[in-house]
C-alpha positions, 0 to 999 in steps of 0.5 A, a space after each residue: 499499499 505505501 508503495 502504491 501511495 509513493 508511486 501515486 505521489 511521484 506521478 502526480 508531482 510532475 503534472 502539478 509542476 507542469 500545471 504551475 508552469 503553464 499557468 505562470 508562463 502566459 503572465 510571464 510572456 504577456 508583458 507582451 509587445 505591440 505589433 512593432 515591438 514596443 511596449 503596449 503600456 508605458 511612456 514613449 518620448 519622441 522628437 522630430 523635424 518637419 517642413 511645410 507651408 502655412 497659409 493664413 486667411 487674409 480676409 478673416 484674420 484670427 487673434 487680432 492679426 491685422 489685415 496684411 499691409 500693401 495687399 501682401 499676405 502672411 503666408 510662408 514656408 516653415 521648418 518645425 521642431 517637435 518634441 513630446 511624449 506618447 502614453 500607449 494604451 493598448 491599441 490606443 495612445 494619448 500624449 503632449 507635444 511641444 513645437 518650435 517653428 521658424 518661417 522662411 521665404 514669407 511673412 512668418 517669423 516664429 511660431 511655438 505652442 503646445 498640444 494634446 494628442 490622441 489616436 489609434 495605433 495602426 499595424 507595424 509602428 503607424 498611428 493616426 491622431 487628432 490634436 488640439 492645443 494652443 499656438 503663438 505666431 509672430 510675423 516678419 511683415 509686421 516688423 521687429 517689435 511686432 507682438 505675438 498673436 495667439 489662438 487655439 490650434 487643431 490638427 489631424 495626422 498620421 505616422 507610418 513606420 518603415 515596416 508599414 511601407 515595405 522597408 522593414 529591417 532598415 531601422 529595427 525597432 528604433 522608432 523612426 517614422 514618417 509624419 503627415 499632418 494638417 494643422 489650423 489656427 484659430 477658428 480654421 484661420 490657417 491652413 498648415 500642411 507639414 511632413 517630416 521625420 519623427 524618432 521614437 524611443 
C-alpha cells in the first residue's frame, strides 16, 4: 500500500509542476509587445523635424492679426521642430507635444505652442491621431517689434513606420517614422500642411 501511495505521489508531482508552469508562463509572456515590438503600455518620448507651408486667411484674420499691409499676405514656408511624449494604451495612445517653428521665404517669423494628442495605433508602428492645443505666432511682415498673436490650434495626422511601407529591417525597432499632418490656427483661419521624420524611443 505504501509503495502504491508513493508511486501515485511521484506521478502527480510532475503533472502539478507542469500545470504551475503553464499557469505562470502566460503571465510572464504577456508583458507583451505591440505589433512594432514596443511596449503596449508605458511612456514613449520622441522628437522630430518637419517642414511645410502655412497659409493664413487674409479676409478673416484670427487672434487680432491685422489685414496684411500693402496687399501682401502672411503666408510662408516653415521648418518645425517637435518634441513630446506618448502614453500607449494598448491599441490607443494619448500624449502631449510642444513645437518651435521658424518661418522662411514669407511673412512668418516664429511660432511656438503646445498640444495634446490622442489616436489609434495602426499596424507595424503606425498611428493616426487628432490634436488640439494653443499656438503663438509672430510675423516678419509687421516689423521686429510686432507682438505675438495667439489662438487655439487643431490638427489631424498620421505616422507610418518603415515596416508599414515595405522597408522593414532598415531601422529595426528604433522607431523612425514618417509623419504627415495638417493644422489650423484659430477658428480654421489658417491651413498648415507639414511632413517630416519623427524618432520614437
